[in-house]
C-alpha positions as CSV (number, residue, x, y, z in Angstrom):
1,X,-14.7,-14.5,6.7
2,X,-12.3,-11.0,6.5
3,X,-10.1,-10.3,9.6
4,X,-9.3,-6.9,10.4
5,X,-6.5,-6.2,12.7
6,X,-5.4,-3.0,14.1
7,X,-3.0,-1.5,16.8
8,X,-3.7,1.9,18.3
9,X,0.3,3.3,17.1
10,X,0.3,6.3,19.7
11,X,-0.2,3.8,22.4
12,X,2.1,0.6,21.5
13,X,5.5,1.0,23.4
14,X,7.0,-1.8,20.8
15,X,7.7,-4.4,23.7
16,X,7.2,-7.1,21.1
17,X,5.6,-9.4,23.0
18,X,2.6,-9.5,20.3
19,X,5.3,-10.4,17.8
20,X,6.7,-13.1,19.8
21,X,3.4,-14.9,20.1
22,X,2.1,-14.6,16.5
23,X,1.7,-18.0,14.9
24,X,1.5,-16.8,11.4
25,X,5.0,-14.7,12.3
26,X,3.1,-11.9,10.3
27,X,3.7,-9.4,13.2
28,X,7.0,-6.4,13.4
29,X,7.8,-3.3,14.5
30,X,7.3,-0.5,12.2
31,X,10.5,1.4,10.7
32,X,8.8,4.7,12.0
33,X,8.4,5.9,15.3
34,X,5.1,6.8,16.8
35,X,4.4,10.1,18.9
36,X,6.2,8.8,21.9
37,X,9.2,7.7,20.0
38,X,8.3,3.9,19.9
39,X,8.6,1.9,16.9
40,X,4.8,0.5,17.3
41,X,3.9,-3.2,16.0
42,X,2.3,-3.6,13.0
43,X,0.7,-6.4,10.8
44,X,3.0,-7.0,7.6
45,X,0.6,-9.2,5.9
46,X,-2.9,-8.7,6.9
47,X,-4.1,-11.1,4.5
48,X,-2.6,-14.2,6.2
49,X,-3.6,-13.4,9.6
50,X,-5.9,-16.3,11.0
51,X,-7.7,-13.9,14.2
52,X,-6.3,-16.2,16.9
53,X,-6.0,-13.3,19.2
54,X,-2.9,-14.6,20.7
55,X,-1.4,-10.8,20.2
56,X,-4.3,-9.1,21.8
57,X,-4.6,-11.4,24.9
58,X,-0.7,-10.6,25.4
59,X,-0.4,-7.2,24.7
60,X,0.0,-5.6,28.5
61,X,-1.6,-2.2,27.2
62,X,-4.7,-3.2,25.3
63,X,-3.8,-1.6,21.6
64,X,-4.6,-4.3,19.6
65,X,-8.2,-4.9,18.3
66,X,-9.5,-7.7,16.1
67,X,-12.7,-7.8,14.3
68,X,-13.9,-10.3,12.3
69,X,-16.5,-9.6,9.4
Protein backbone atom coordinates (compact mmCIF):
# COMPACT_ATOMS: atom_id res chain seq x y z
CA UNK A 1 0.00 0.00 0.00
CA UNK A 2 1.40 3.38 -1.03
CA UNK A 3 0.90 6.43 1.17
CA UNK A 4 0.87 9.94 -0.28
CA UNK A 5 1.40 12.78 2.17
CA UNK A 6 0.81 16.30 0.83
CA UNK A 7 1.01 19.74 2.40
CA UNK A 8 -0.66 22.92 1.15
CA UNK A 9 2.57 24.95 1.16
CA UNK A 10 0.91 28.33 0.76
CA UNK A 11 -1.39 27.84 3.77
CA UNK A 12 1.19 26.36 6.16
CA UNK A 13 2.32 28.76 8.92
CA UNK A 14 5.29 26.65 10.00
CA UNK A 15 3.99 26.09 13.55
CA UNK A 16 5.84 22.73 13.74
CA UNK A 17 3.00 20.93 15.53
CA UNK A 18 3.04 18.21 12.89
CA UNK A 19 6.81 17.88 13.20
CA UNK A 20 6.48 17.38 16.96
CA UNK A 21 3.98 14.49 16.74
CA UNK A 22 5.42 12.45 13.86
CA UNK A 23 6.39 9.05 15.29
CA UNK A 24 8.82 8.42 12.41
CA UNK A 25 10.51 11.85 12.70
CA UNK A 26 10.27 12.45 8.96
CA UNK A 27 8.70 15.92 8.99
CA UNK A 28 10.69 19.15 9.03
CA UNK A 29 10.38 22.78 8.04
CA UNK A 30 11.42 23.58 4.48
CA UNK A 31 14.44 25.80 3.97
CA UNK A 32 12.47 27.88 1.44
CA UNK A 33 9.66 30.21 2.48
CA UNK A 34 6.13 30.05 1.07
CA UNK A 35 4.21 32.99 -0.44
CA UNK A 36 3.39 34.35 3.04
CA UNK A 37 7.01 34.19 4.22
CA UNK A 38 6.65 31.11 6.44
CA UNK A 39 8.79 27.99 6.20
CA UNK A 40 6.20 25.26 5.50
CA UNK A 41 6.38 21.71 6.76
CA UNK A 42 7.59 19.00 4.40
CA UNK A 43 8.10 15.27 4.53
CA UNK A 44 11.80 14.49 4.16
CA UNK A 45 11.31 10.73 3.67
CA UNK A 46 7.91 9.96 2.08
CA UNK A 47 8.71 6.24 1.80
CA UNK A 48 8.99 6.02 5.60
CA UNK A 49 5.50 7.46 6.23
CA UNK A 50 3.23 4.93 7.94
CA UNK A 51 0.02 6.91 7.34
CA UNK A 52 -0.84 7.30 11.02
CA UNK A 53 -2.35 10.76 10.31
CA UNK A 54 -1.05 12.23 13.57
CA UNK A 55 0.24 15.21 11.62
CA UNK A 56 -3.06 15.83 9.86
CA UNK A 57 -5.04 15.54 13.10
CA UNK A 58 -2.94 18.10 14.99
CA UNK A 59 -2.68 20.64 12.16
CA UNK A 60 -4.73 23.72 13.18
CA UNK A 61 -5.23 24.77 9.56
CA UNK A 62 -5.98 21.35 8.03
CA UNK A 63 -3.32 21.70 5.34
CA UNK A 64 -2.14 18.07 5.41
CA UNK A 65 -3.71 15.36 3.26
CA UNK A 66 -2.94 11.66 3.51
CA UNK A 67 -4.01 9.27 0.76
CA UNK A 68 -3.58 5.52 0.88
CA UNK A 69 -3.57 3.60 -2.39
